[in-house]
C-alpha positions, 0 to 999 in steps of 0.5 A: 614320853616328853623329856624335861629340858632345862637351860643353864649358864656355864657359871650356874652349871659349875655351881650346881653340877650334881643337881643337873646330873641328877636331872639328866639321870632322871631323863631330862636334858640340860642345854648349856648357854655361854652368854645366851649362845647354846654351846652344849647339851647334856642328855641321858646316856643310852648304852644298849638302846642306841646300837648301830644296826647294819642291814644288807643292801637292797638287791635291786641291781646285780652290781654297781655297773648295772645302776643306771646313771641319771640324765645329764642336766642341760645348762645354758652356761658351761659350768667349767667355764664359770669356774675358770672365770671365777678363779681368774677374777680372784674371788 
């Protein structure tokens, strides 16, 4: 199902708030713009549908200590020296 999206300015929203809230109740979205910049969205409230589901972690490894570390990255320059040089330069 595709939602109907409406774009509205702040002044228009204030003047016709009830109308836009009815549209959201019917399943539509309202994007609110302030001087052509989008600042907020009104979307239907989903109380029961948007529950967080917590699942058990995968038991691939018995403990955190058993997880293999990735191979070190080989760099041409020392990253610590690069950071120190940047700090000294005042950037």
